[in-house]
LUMZALO-756769 format. One line per field, with one value per residue (C-alpha): residue in three letters; x, y, z; residue number from 1. Coordinates in pm, whole numbers, plus 32768, in hexadecimal, padded with zeros to 4 digits. Layout:
REM LUMZALO-756769
type: [ALA / ...]
X: [X / ...]
Y: [Y / ...]
Z: [Z / ...]
seq: [NUM / ...]
This chain:
REM LUMZALO-756769
type: [UNK / UNK / UNK / UNK / UNK / UNK / UNK / UNK / UNK / UNK / UNK / UNK / UNK / UNK / UNK / UNK / UNK / UNK / UNK / UNK / UNK / UNK / UNK / UNK / UNK / UNK / UNK / UNK / UNK / UNK / UNK / UNK / UNK / UNK / UNK / UNK / UNK / UNK / UNK / UNK / UNK / UNK / UNK / UNK / UNK / UNK / UNK / UNK / UNK / UNK / UNK / UNK / UNK / UNK / UNK / UNK / UNK / UNK / UNK / UNK / UNK / UNK / UNK / UNK / UNK / UNK / UNK / UNK / UNK / UNK / UNK / UNK / UNK / UNK / UNK / UNK / UNK / UNK / UNK / UNK / UNK / UNK / UNK / UNK / UNK / UNK / UNK / UNK / UNK / UNK / UNK / UNK / UNK / UNK / UNK / UNK / UNK / UNK / UNK / UNK / UNK / UNK / UNK / UNK / UNK / UNK / UNK / UNK / UNK / UNK / UNK / UNK / UNK / UNK / UNK / UNK / UNK / UNK / UNK / UNK / UNK / UNK / UNK / UNK / UNK / UNK / UNK / UNK / UNK / UNK / UNK / UNK / UNK / UNK / UNK / UNK / UNK / UNK / UNK / UNK / UNK / UNK / UNK / UNK / UNK / UNK / UNK / UNK / UNK / UNK / UNK / UNK / UNK / UNK / UNK / UNK / UNK / UNK / UNK / UNK / UNK / UNK / UNK / UNK / UNK / UNK / UNK / UNK / UNK / UNK / UNK / UNK / UNK / UNK / UNK / UNK / UNK / UNK / UNK / UNK / UNK / UNK / UNK / UNK / UNK / UNK / UNK / UNK / UNK / UNK / UNK / UNK / UNK / UNK / UNK / UNK / UNK / UNK / UNK / UNK / UNK / UNK / UNK / UNK / UNK / UNK / UNK / UNK / UNK / UNK / UNK / UNK / UNK / UNK / UNK / UNK / UNK / UNK / UNK / UNK / UNK / UNK / UNK / UNK / UNK / UNK / UNK / UNK / UNK / UNK / UNK]
X: [F063 / F0B7 / F1D0 / F2CF / F241 / F27D / F187 / F194 / F0E2 / F137 / F0A4 / F0B5 / F19E / F22B / F253 / F19D / F20A / F187 / F22C / F168 / F1D5 / F179 / EFFF / F075 / F093 / F194 / F17E / F274 / F281 / F3BF / F410 / F3EB / F56B / F5BB / F6AD / F5D9 / F5B7 / F687 / F61D / F52F / F53B / F4BF / F481 / F37D / F2E7 / F15A / F126 / F041 / F05A / EF53 / F0A6 / F1CE / F295 / F3FD / F54A / F58C / F4EF / F39B / F327 / F211 / F186 / F17A / F076 / EF15 / EE47 / ECF9 / EC6A / ECF4 / EC1C / EAC2 / E997 / E86F / E852 / E9B7 / EA3B / EB89 / EBE1 / EBC0 / ED16 / ED7E / EDAE / EC57 / EBD2 / ECDD / EC5E / EAE8 / EB5B / EBF8 / EAED / E9EE / EAC7 / EB3E / EA27 / E902 / E7ED / E6C4 / E5C1 / E61D / E659 / E6F1 / E861 / E8C8 / EA6A / EB25 / ECC1 / ED5D / EE79 / EEF8 / ED7A / EC8A / EB87 / EA57 / E9DE / E88A / E818 / E70D / E72E / E753 / E859 / E7CF / E85E / E784 / E857 / E912 / E9B7 / EB0B / EB93 / ECF2 / ED82 / EE16 / EF89 / EEE5 / EDDF / EF22 / F016 / EF32 / EED4 / F03A / F08D / EF73 / EF7D / F0A6 / F088 / F000 / F0F8 / F106 / F0C6 / F1E4 / F13D / EFF7 / EF4A / EDE1 / ED2D / EC2B / EB60 / EABC / EB24 / ECA6 / ED64 / EE99 / EEC9 / EF78 / EE57 / ED30 / EDE4 / EDED / EC83 / EC04 / ECA8 / EC39 / EADF / EAB9 / EB30 / EA74 / E947 / E952 / E930 / E84E / E74B / E79B / E751 / E63A / E666 / E519 / E55D / E6EB / E82E / E92A / EABF / EBC5 / ED25 / EE25 / EF5C / EEAF / ED96 / EE0A / EE53 / ECFD / EC28 / EC4B / EB4D / EA58 / EA56 / E91D / E85C / E761 / E759 / E85E / E991 / EB04 / EC36 / ED21 / EE44 / EEEA / ED7A / EE0A / EF29 / EE4D / EDA0 / EECD / EEDE / EDA7 / EDC0 / EEF7 / EE96 / ED4D / EDFE / EEE5 / EDE8 / ED17 / EE7E]
Y: [3A4C / 38D9 / 383F / 372F / 362B / 34A6 / 3394 / 3229 / 3104 / 2FD4 / 2EC6 / 2D6E / 2D20 / 2E6B / 2FC3 / 30DE / 3226 / 339A / 34C6 / 3627 / 374D / 3896 / 3802 / 36D6 / 3578 / 345A / 3301 / 31CB / 3062 / 2FCA / 2E58 / 2E32 / 2DDC / 2F00 / 3019 / 315C / 3241 / 3366 / 34A8 / 3402 / 34AF / 33AA / 34A4 / 354E / 342D / 33EE / 328C / 3190 / 300F / 2EC6 / 2DDF / 2D9B / 2ED7 / 2EF4 / 2EE5 / 305B / 3139 / 31C3 / 32D7 / 326D / 3404 / 33F8 / 32D7 / 3304 / 3206 / 318C / 327E / 33A6 / 33A1 / 345C / 3374 / 32F8 / 31A3 / 3153 / 3066 / 307D / 2F0D / 2F77 / 2F2F / 30BC / 3091 / 3006 / 316C / 3255 / 31C4 / 3234 / 338C / 33A2 / 334E / 3402 / 352B / 34FC / 3424 / 3512 / 346E / 357C / 344F / 342E / 32B1 / 31A8 / 318C / 3030 / 3023 / 2EE6 / 2EE2 / 2DC5 / 2D65 / 2C68 / 2C5B / 2CD0 / 2DB1 / 2E48 / 2F63 / 3025 / 318C / 323B / 33A4 / 3462 / 336D / 3294 / 313D / 301E / 2EFA / 2E05 / 2CCC / 2C2C / 2B21 / 2A7D / 2B66 / 2B06 / 2A95 / 29FC / 292A / 28A8 / 2887 / 27BF / 26D1 / 2698 / 267C / 2582 / 2482 / 23A8 / 2418 / 258A / 269D / 2822 / 2849 / 291C / 2A21 / 2AB7 / 2ADE / 2ABB / 29A8 / 2A11 / 28AF / 283E / 26FE / 268B / 2552 / 25BD / 25B4 / 2724 / 27CC / 271F / 2799 / 28F5 / 28FA / 2831 / 2955 / 2A79 / 2A11 / 29E8 / 2B49 / 2BDE / 2AFC / 2B91 / 2CFE / 2CCB / 2C0F / 2D2B / 2E71 / 2EEC / 2FE5 / 3089 / 3103 / 30EC / 3170 / 307A / 30E2 / 3013 / 3012 / 2F5D / 2ECD / 2DBF / 2EB7 / 2F1D / 2DB4 / 2D1B / 2E63 / 2DEF / 2CC4 / 2D9F / 2EA3 / 2DE2 / 2E42 / 2F3D / 307A / 3148 / 30A3 / 31BF / 3104 / 31B7 / 3101 / 31DE / 3240 / 31AD / 329E / 33C5 / 33B1 / 33D3 / 351D / 3577 / 3549 / 35C1 / 3711 / 373F / 36ED / 3814 / 38F5 / 38DB / 3903]
Z: [ECAB / ED06 / EC0C / EBEF / ECE4 / EC9F / ECE9 / ED37 / ED42 / EDAE / ECF3 / ED19 / EC12 / EB80 / EBF3 / EB62 / EB5C / EB0D / EAD1 / EAF8 / EA80 / E9EE / E9E2 / E927 / E973 / E910 / E97F / E94C / EA0F / EA77 / EAF3 / EC84 / EC7A / EBB9 / EC76 / ECB4 / EB54 / EB57 / EBCD / ECB3 / EE48 / EF42 / F015 / EF4D / EEB1 / EEB6 / EECE / EF1D / EF11 / EEB6 / EEB0 / EF5C / EFA5 / EEFA / EF7F / EF7B / F0A5 / F072 / F15A / F226 / F23E / F09E / F08B / EFEA / F0A1 / F060 / F183 / F0E2 / EFBA / EFEC / EF43 / EFA4 / F042 / EFFE / F109 / F1B1 / F11B / EFB6 / EEFE / EED5 / ED55 / ED51 / EE11 / ED2D / EC12 / EC7A / ECC2 / EB81 / EAC4 / EB7F / EB48 / E9BC / E908 / E875 / E8F3 / E86B / E880 / E9F7 / E9A8 / EAC2 / EA6F / EA36 / EA62 / EA07 / EA73 / E9AB / EA92 / EB5B / EBC9 / EAFD / EBCC / EB80 / EC39 / EBF7 / EC98 / EC29 / EB8D / ED10 / ED69 / EE4C / EE09 / EDD2 / EDE8 / ED14 / ECB8 / ECD7 / EBB3 / EB7A / EA7F / E910 / E975 / EAC5 / EA35 / E92E / EA4D / EB2D / E9FB / E9E5 / EB4F / EB8C / EA51 / E9D5 / E850 / E83A / E7FD / E7EA / E66B / E5FF / E54E / E59E / E427 / E45B / E39A / E2AB / E2A0 / E3C2 / E3B7 / E390 / E376 / E40E / E567 / E5B2 / E4CC / E56F / E6BC / E642 / E5A4 / E6E0 / E805 / E70D / E6FE / E87D / E898 / E79E / E7C8 / E950 / E8C9 / E7C3 / E8C9 / E9E6 / E8A9 / E86E / E74F / E781 / E8EF / E8F5 / E8A5 / E894 / E8CF / E896 / E952 / E9B0 / E948 / E82C / E7F1 / E677 / E625 / E691 / E64F / E4E4 / E537 / E5BB / E4A1 / E416 / E55F / E51D / E5EB / E6A1 / E6B6 / E732 / E767 / E834 / E879 / E998 / EA35 / EB9C / EB93 / EB00 / EC61 / ECEC / EC66 / EC9A / EE06 / EE53 / EDA3 / EE64 / EF9D / EF4C / EEFB / F021 / F0EB]
seq: [1 / 2 / 3 / 4 / 5 / 6 / 7 / 8 / 9 / 10 / 11 / 12 / 13 / 14 / 15 / 16 / 17 / 18 / 19 / 20 / 21 / 22 / 23 / 24 / 25 / 26 / 27 / 28 / 29 / 30 / 31 / 32 / 33 / 34 / 35 / 36 / 37 / 38 / 39 / 40 / 41 / 42 / 43 / 44 / 45 / 46 / 47 / 48 / 49 / 50 / 51 / 52 / 53 / 54 / 55 / 56 / 57 / 58 / 59 / 60 / 61 / 62 / 63 / 64 / 65 / 66 / 67 / 68 / 69 / 70 / 71 / 72 / 73 / 74 / 75 / 76 / 77 / 78 / 79 / 80 / 81 / 82 / 83 / 84 / 85 / 86 / 87 / 88 / 89 / 90 / 91 / 92 / 93 / 94 / 95 / 96 / 97 / 98 / 99 / 100 / 101 / 102 / 103 / 104 / 105 / 106 / 107 / 108 / 109 / 110 / 111 / 112 / 113 / 114 / 115 / 116 / 117 / 118 / 119 / 120 / 121 / 122 / 123 / 124 / 125 / 126 / 127 / 128 / 129 / 130 / 131 / 132 / 133 / 134 / 135 / 136 / 137 / 138 / 139 / 140 / 141 / 142 / 143 / 144 / 145 / 146 / 147 / 148 / 149 / 150 / 151 / 152 / 153 / 154 / 155 / 156 / 157 / 158 / 159 / 160 / 161 / 162 / 163 / 164 / 165 / 166 / 167 / 168 / 169 / 170 / 171 / 172 / 173 / 174 / 175 / 176 / 177 / 178 / 179 / 180 / 181 / 182 / 183 / 184 / 185 / 186 / 187 / 188 / 189 / 190 / 191 / 192 / 193 / 194 / 195 / 196 / 197 / 198 / 199 / 200 / 201 / 202 / 203 / 204 / 205 / 206 / 207 / 208 / 209 / 210 / 211 / 212 / 213 / 214 / 215 / 216 / 217 / 218 / 219 / 220 / 221 / 222 / 223 / 224 / 225 / 226 / 227 / 228 / 229 / 230 / 231]
């Protein structure tokens, strides 16, 4: 039996951790500049990366890469986070009607990935994420600033600039999902750091919507356990 294994996904803005012990998983997140959490053995740490590597040393032989994920029609250049999310969705989401799985990962980038019930990747879309859009408006304009509070306005048209910015960015993200999601053919799975915040704006959408914020980390665990089982 495999137990007490630690996992790390190096993201673009944060470090995502998982601990697997006695068939249970715990997840947490840290900033990139923070020290390695206690009780983490870097020699045994299983990891993957989509962002700049942290300052501590990671063993190359413990890295999970896209090419290691067994999915049909998965290009090697796909982000490993997208591949792991697909693997987790395929193995954990109940799909008796054999619908396509539409995965929306709300992180630095909103990645939308679609695969069929047999595990064949159909493709996807990439869109600037929530904070990425807010920060870009602050960077490329003179007067627009990132709002200090992220409260979703209920009205469609706003007078206050901060509220108008938030509503516009939220609509751009949820609008892409609503244009891509066909409830008759798809199951929508949301994940990523901003998924719980933005999933509220998708509740009016009909059909199957599942929020699994740690889907990518679940994929890392599933992949590692399957490799160990075959070894």
